[in-house]
C-alpha positions as CSV (number, residue, x, y, z in Angstrom):
1,M,-8.6,7.5,-10.4
2,K,-11.0,7.7,-7.5
3,I,-9.7,4.3,-6.2
4,L,-6.1,5.5,-6.4
5,K,-7.1,8.7,-4.4
6,W,-8.6,6.6,-1.6
7,F,-5.8,4.1,-1.7
8,L,-3.2,6.8,-1.2
9,F,-5.3,8.4,1.5
10,V,-5.6,5.2,3.4
11,I,-1.9,4.3,3.0
12,F,-0.7,7.7,4.2
13,S,-3.2,7.7,7.1
14,I,-2.0,4.3,8.3
15,L,1.6,5.4,8.0
16,S,0.9,8.5,10.1
17,I,-0.9,6.5,12.8
18,I,1.8,3.9,12.9
19,S,4.5,6.6,13.3
20,L,2.5,8.3,16.1
21,V,2.1,4.9,17.9
22,V,5.9,4.4,17.7
23,V,6.5,7.9,19.1
24,Y,4.0,7.2,21.9
25,L,5.6,3.9,22.8
26,M,9.1,5.3,22.7
27,Y,8.1,8.2,25.0
28,T,6.2,6.1,27.5
29,N,8.8,3.3,27.8
30,L,12.1,5.2,27.3
31,S,11.2,8.9,28.1
32,F,12.5,10.4,24.9
33,I,11.0,11.2,21.5
34,D,12.4,9.8,18.3
35,Y,12.1,12.8,16.0
36,P,12.4,11.0,12.6
37,Y,9.1,9.3,13.5
38,V,7.5,12.6,14.4
39,I,8.6,14.1,11.1
40,S,7.3,11.0,9.3
41,A,3.9,11.3,11.0
42,I,3.6,15.0,10.2
43,I,4.5,14.5,6.5
44,S,2.3,11.5,6.1
45,A,-0.6,13.3,7.7
46,L,-0.1,16.3,5.4
47,V,0.1,14.1,2.3
48,A,-3.1,12.3,3.4
49,V,-4.9,15.6,3.8
50,M,-3.7,16.8,0.4
51,T,-4.9,13.6,-1.3
52,Y,-8.2,13.8,0.5
53,K,-8.7,17.4,-0.6
54,Y,-7.6,16.8,-4.2
55,K,-10.4,17.4,-6.7
56,L,-10.8,14.9,-9.5
57,K,-11.8,16.3,-12.9
């Protein structure tokens, strides 16, 4: 179970970082924010924090 917890944490953290990079690139190159990527980054970050804080029994 501990491996699954860290696997999910890493996957959701990477998804959050990729989404934020896409938002940054879209804003710097085209001067607008693509909101589905912002929402995806926020949700992925929240799920990553929840999996990190989850206590195994």
